[in-house]
C-alpha positions in Angstrom: -16.8 23.6 -29.9 -19.8 25.3 -28.9 -22.8 26.4 -31.6 -23.8 28.9 -29.8 -23.6 32.4 -32.1 -23.4 35.8 -29.8 -25.4 38.7 -30.3 -24.0 42.4 -31.2 -24.9 43.3 -27.5 -22.9 40.2 -26.0 -20.4 41.1 -28.2 -19.5 44.5 -27.0 -19.9 42.8 -23.5 -17.1 40.6 -23.8 -15.1 43.5 -25.5 -15.0 45.3 -22.1 -13.2 42.6 -20.3 -9.5 43.2 -19.9 -9.1 39.1 -20.5 -10.6 39.2 -23.5 -8.1 39.1 -27.0 -10.8 39.6 -29.2 -14.2 38.3 -30.1 -16.5 37.9 -32.8 -20.0 36.5 -33.7 -18.7 32.4 -33.4 -15.8 32.4 -31.1 -13.7 34.0 -28.6 -9.8 34.9 -27.7 -8.7 35.1 -24.6 -5.3 36.8 -23.0 -2.3 34.6 -21.8 -2.3 36.1 -18.8 -6.2 34.8 -18.0 -5.2 31.2 -19.2 -2.3 31.2 -16.7 -4.6 32.7 -13.8 -6.6 30.1 -14.7 -4.4 27.0 -14.2 -3.3 28.2 -11.1 -6.7 28.9 -9.5 -7.8 25.2 -10.8 -4.8 23.3 -9.3 -5.9 25.1 -5.8 -8.9 23.5 -6.6 -11.2 26.3 -8.0 -14.3 25.2 -10.7 -14.6 26.2 -14.1 -17.3 28.4 -13.9 -15.4 30.0 -10.4 -13.2 31.2 -12.1 -14.4 32.5 -14.8 -17.4 34.5 -12.6 -14.0 35.7 -10.4 -12.7 37.4 -13.5 -15.7 38.9 -14.9 -16.9 37.2 -17.1 -20.9 36.2 -17.5 -20.8 32.3 -17.9 -25.0 32.8 -19.1 -23.5 34.8 -21.8 -20.5 32.4 -23.0 -22.4 29.3 -22.2 -21.2 26.5 -19.6 -20.0 24.4 -23.0 -17.7 27.0 -24.2 -16.6 27.2 -20.7 -15.9 23.3 -19.7 -14.0 23.0 -23.2 -11.8 26.0 -22.9 -10.8 24.7 -19.2 -10.5 20.6 -20.7 -8.4 22.4 -23.3 -6.2 24.7 -21.8 -5.5 21.9 -18.6 -4.1 19.6 -21.3 -2.0 22.3 -23.3 -0.2 23.2 -19.8 0.3 19.6 -19.1 2.1 18.3 -22.2 3.9 21.5 -23.3 3.6 23.9 -20.2 3.6 27.8 -20.3 3.9 27.5 -23.6 0.9 25.5 -24.4 -1.0 28.7 -23.8 -0.3 31.1 -26.4 -2.3 31.8 -28.8 -1.4 28.7 -31.6 -3.5 31.0 -34.8 -1.0 33.4 -34.8 1.8 31.3 -35.4 3.1 29.2 -38.5 0.4 26.3 -40.1 3.4 24.1 -41.3 1.7 23.9 -44.2 4.7 23.1 -46.7 4.9 25.8 -49.5 3.5 24.6 -53.0 6.2 27.1 -55.1 9.7 26.3 -55.3 11.8 28.1 -53.0 14.4 31.0 -54.6 17.9 30.4 -54.6 18.6 32.9 -51.5 15.7 30.6 -49.7 17.0 27.7 -50.2 20.3 29.1 -48.6 18.9 30.7 -45.6 17.1 27.1 -45.1 20.7 25.3 -46.1 22.1 27.8 -43.2 19.7 26.7 -40.7 20.0 23.5 -40.7 24.0 23.7 -40.4 23.7 25.7 -37.5 21.0 23.2 -36.0 22.9 20.4 -36.3 26.4 22.5 -34.7 24.0 23.1 -31.6 23.0 19.5 -31.6 26.6 18.1 -31.7 27.6 21.1 -29.3 25.5 19.4 -26.9 26.2 15.7 -27.9 29.6 16.3 -26.9 28.9 17.9 -23.8 26.7 14.9 -22.6 29.0 12.5 -23.3 31.8 14.2 -20.9 29.3 14.5 -18.3 28.6 10.6 -19.1 32.3 10.0 -18.2 32.0 12.3 -14.9 29.2 9.6 -13.9 27.1 13.1 -13.2 24.1 13.0 -16.0 20.9 13.8 -14.7 17.8 15.1 -16.0 18.7 18.3 -14.1 22.2 18.7 -15.8 20.7 17.8 -19.4 17.9 20.8 -18.4 20.5 22.9 -18.1 22.7 22.2 -20.6 19.6 22.6 -23.0 18.6 26.2 -21.6 22.3 27.2 -21.8 23.2 26.6 -25.4 19.1 27.9 -26.3 20.2 31.4 -24.4 23.8 31.1 -26.7 21.8 31.2 -30.0 19.6 33.5 -31.8 16.1 34.5 -31.0 15.0 32.2 -34.1 16.6 29.0 -32.7 14.8 29.4 -29.6 11.9 27.2 -31.1 14.7 24.3 -31.1 13.9 23.1 -27.2 11.3 20.6 -28.2 14.0 18.9 -31.0 16.9 19.5 -28.3 15.0 18.0 -25.5 14.2 15.0 -27.9 18.1 14.8 -28.6 18.7 14.1 -25.0 15.7 11.9 -24.3 14.2 14.2 -21.5 10.2 16.0 -21.8 9.4 19.5 -23.1 7.2 19.7 -20.6 9.8 19.0 -17.8 12.1 21.3 -19.2 9.7 24.2 -18.8 8.2 23.1 -15.5 12.0 23.0 -14.3 12.7 26.8 -15.3 9.6 27.7 -13.8 9.2 30.4 -10.9 7.6 28.1 -8.8 9.6 25.3 -9.4 12.9 27.2 -8.7 11.8 27.9 -5.1 11.5 24.3 -5.1 14.4 23.0 -6.8 16.7 25.1 -4.5 15.3 24.5 -1.3 16.0 21.0 -2.7 19.3 21.6 -3.7 21.0 22.6 -0.4 19.3 20.0 1.6 20.4 17.4 -1.0 23.7 19.2 -0.5 24.0 19.1 3.4 22.8 15.1 2.7 25.8 14.9 0.5 28.2 15.8 3.3 26.8 13.7 5.8 27.1 10.3 3.6 30.6 11.7 2.7 31.4 11.2 6.0 30.4 8.2 6.2 32.4 6.8 3.3 35.7 8.1 4.4 34.7 6.3 8.0 37.8 4.8 9.8 39.4 5.7 6.3 37.5 2.8 3.9 36.1 4.1 1.4 34.4 2.2 -0.1 31.4 1.9 1.1 27.5 0.7 -0.1 24.7 2.1 0.4 23.5 0.1 3.5 27.3 -0.1 4.9 26.8 4.2 5.1 22.8 3.9 6.1 24.2 1.9 9.4 27.1 4.0 9.5 25.1 7.0 9.9 22.7 5.9 12.1 25.5 4.3 14.1 28.2 7.0 14.2 26.0 10.1 13.7 22.7 9.3 15.0 21.1 9.8 11.4 18.5 7.5 9.6 18.4 7.9 5.7 16.5 6.2 3.1 18.4 3.7 1.1 16.9 5.0 -1.6 18.0 8.7 -1.1 21.0 7.5 -0.2 21.5 5.5 -3.5 20.1 8.6 -5.7 22.8 10.9 -3.9 25.4 8.1 -4.0 24.6 7.8 -7.7 24.3 11.4 -9.0 27.6 12.4 -7.6 29.8 9.3 -8.9 30.4 7.8 -5.0 28.5 4.4 -5.5 30.8 1.6 -4.7 32.2 -0.8 -7.9 30.3 -3.9 -8.1 32.2 -7.4 -7.8 32.6 -9.5 -10.4 32.1 -13.3 -10.0 35.1 -15.2 -10.8 34.6 -18.3 -12.5 34.8 -21.4 -10.8 38.5 -22.6 -10.7 38.8 -26.9 -10.6 41.7 -27.7 -8.3 43.4 -31.2 -9.1 41.9 -34.2 -8.5 42.3 -35.3 -5.0 44.4 -38.7 -4.2 42.6 -41.6 -2.7 43.8 -40.4 -0.1 41.6 -37.3 -0.1 38.7 -37.7 1.8 35.0 -35.7 1.1 33.2 -35.2 3.8 29.5 -34.3 4.1 27.4 -31.3 4.6 26.8 -31.0 8.2 26.1 -27.3 8.0 23.5 -27.5 5.0 23.8 -23.3 4.8 22.4 -22.9 8.5 24.8 -19.8 9.6 23.5 -18.8 12.1 23.2 -20.5 15.3 22.4 -19.5 18.4 25.8 -19.6 19.9 29.3 -18.4 18.8 32.3 -20.9 17.9 29.7 -23.3 17.1 29.5 -23.3 13.1 33.3 -22.0 11.5 33.8 -21.1 8.2 37.4 -21.3 6.4 38.5 -21.0 2.6 41.7 -19.6 1.1 41.4 -16.6 -1.2 43.6 -14.7 -3.7 45.2 -11.4 -3.3 46.8 -9.6 -6.3 49.1 -6.8 -5.2 52.4 -5.1 -6.4 53.8 -5.6 -9.5 51.7 -8.9 -10.8 52.6 -10.3 -7.8 50.0 -12.8 -5.5 49.6 -13.8 -2.1 47.0 -15.9 -0.9 44.8 -15.3 2.6 43.8 -18.4 4.8 40.5 -17.1 7.4 38.2 -18.8 10.0 35.0 -17.3 10.5 32.5 -17.8 12.9 29.4 -17.4 11.2 27.1 -16.7 14.0 29.1 -13.2 14.6 30.9 -13.0 11.2 34.2 -12.2 13.3 37.3 -13.1 11.9 38.5 -16.2 14.7 42.4 -16.4 12.8 44.0 -16.3 9.6 47.1 -16.7 7.9 48.4 -14.8 4.4 51.4 -16.6 2.7 53.3 -16.2 -0.5 52.8 -19.9 -1.4 49.5 -22.6 -1.6 51.4 -25.4 0.1 49.1 -27.0 2.8 51.4 -25.6 6.0 49.7 -22.4 5.6 46.2 -24.1 6.4 47.6 -25.6 9.1 49.1 -22.8 10.8 45.4 -20.8 10.7 44.1 -23.7 12.7 46.8 -23.3 15.3 46.3 -19.9 15.5 42.9 -20.7 16.1 43.4 -23.1 18.7 45.8 -20.4 20.6 42.8 -17.9 20.1 41.7 -17.2 24.2 38.5 -15.9 23.2 37.7 -19.1 21.0 35.8 -21.8 23.0 35.8 -25.0 20.9 33.6 -28.0 22.3 32.5 -31.3 20.3 30.2 -29.4 18.7 32.1 -27.3 16.8 32.0 -27.8 13.2 34.6 -26.4 10.8 32.9 -25.9 7.1 34.8 -25.8 4.0 34.8 -26.3 0.2 36.2 -29.0 -1.4 39.8 -28.0 -1.9 42.8 -30.0 -1.8 43.4 -28.4 1.4 40.7 -29.4 3.0 40.5 -33.0 1.9 43.9 -33.5 3.0 44.8 -36.2 5.8 46.9 -33.9 7.5 44.2 -31.4 7.8 41.7 -34.0 9.0 44.3 -35.3 11.2 44.6 -31.7 13.0 40.9 -31.4 13.3 40.4 -34.8 15.1 43.0 -33.7 17.5 41.6 -30.4 18.2 38.0 -32.2 18.6 36.3 -30.7 15.8 33.7 -32.2 13.5 34.7 -31.5 9.9 31.6 -30.1 7.3 32.1 -29.4 2.9 30.0 -27.8 0.8 28.5 -29.6 -2.5 31.2 -29.4 -5.6 31.2 -26.5 -7.3 28.5 -24.2 -5.1 29.8 -21.8 -3.8 26.7 -21.0 -1.9 27.1 -23.6 1.0 29.8 -21.3 1.8 28.1 -18.2 1.5 29.0 -15.8 4.9 32.9 -16.6 3.6 32.9 -15.2 0.1 31.2 -12.7 1.2 33.5 -11.3 3.7 36.5 -12.0 1.0 34.2 -9.8 -1.1 34.4 -7.1 1.3 37.8 -7.5 1.9 38.8 -7.1 -2.1 36.4 -4.5 -2.1 37.3 -1.9 0.7 41.2 -3.0 1.9 43.5 -1.4 -0.1 45.7 -4.2 -1.5 46.7 -3.7 -5.6 48.8 -0.5 -3.9 51.1 -2.2 -1.6 54.3 -3.1 -3.1 55.6 -5.9 -0.6 54.4 -8.7 1.2 54.6 -7.0 4.4 53.0 -3.9 3.3 49.8 -5.9 2.4 49.8 -8.0 6.0 49.5 -4.9 8.0 47.1 -3.9 5.8 45.4 -7.0 6.1 45.8 -7.1 9.9 44.6 -3.1 9.9 41.7 -4.8 8.1 40.5 -7.4 10.0 40.5 -5.3 13.2 38.3 -2.9 11.5 36.0 -5.9 10.2 35.9 -7.2 13.7 35.4 -4.2 15.9 33.5 -1.2 13.9 32.1 -2.5 10.8 28.4 -2.1 10.8 26.7 -6.1 9.9 23.5 -5.7 8.1 22.1 -8.9 8.8 22.6 -8.8 12.3 20.5 -6.2 13.4 22.9 -3.1 11.9 25.3 -3.9 14.7 
């Protein structure tokens, strides 16, 4: 605080300024309008001395120490409390506790006020729980909820904004900034742009009828089909805000297969996680997955995937786990006219009982294909194949198929979509 005292002549001079609320020998009180104008001009890069002189103050009379301390105090108050921080705090209750005991009437009024506060807070938390179920909880939604509650209550409870902000985990300064005039214009502009992006993202999510897409799939579809480029973080923020995020796959526990007999043979890992050969049909990946459909029914899918292009070259769907449908997958691979098998071709699998069996090994020898196997219990050694099964279960409508034939049609349509329309992030987004 400045130690400079005002003379009677200086006091009369300062009183003539319309932005002075009151002035005494030791201090001066400015109007809220001047404080708001000061903050506005300060944000434009003006210095405190320039602002004071612009509004008719004699800086020599005030003293630079008083000017700088006022500027620092107002900026800090506006930063922490918003426009409310510029009010004159000396006109409010000091908050000191009463030394005398409350009368019965005062105790009753205080109890009624506390009950009303608890009722308001309870209703607000109920709305918050409902919003969380709908997956649309954001800071903007919380600010609007608080604003609605405050407007519906009586005037004496408007000072509870800070308490309600604490209850919902948002800042009071953010609340005032959200409802300021300049912020409202920017917010409406952002909301309009966000609605436009939301419509485009929804179109990308529903591309080819496959609705369960992740943010990278959405980004690739937007670029490839609509020639629109959005940042991944922007897509994630909008999808999260409107509850459009795809379900996250949970890793299944490793199921131990039956111990192989002495006739079963384990092969070395020739691929060694080198899943991107320079040419197609060099490294082929195969595996089996379980598909739950209908009323608790289970089907089994065997596929052969080209690790260079992620294309499904052959697949078989079966109602049982006999080795026949795995061998039929090899037959389908052999009959595929686009596939060119050579002596350098490697087919890679896990150490499942089907792939360690003599029938499978003998058929590979007849085709002239080398056999490779993952290490025991290590799914990462066959990662592209496992990733394909994960996307299949996420994006294909499997559980709603009532019969095996319906499931087969859905699998055929999805594999056609995967081979011809689904974008691949690791293949230059082709």
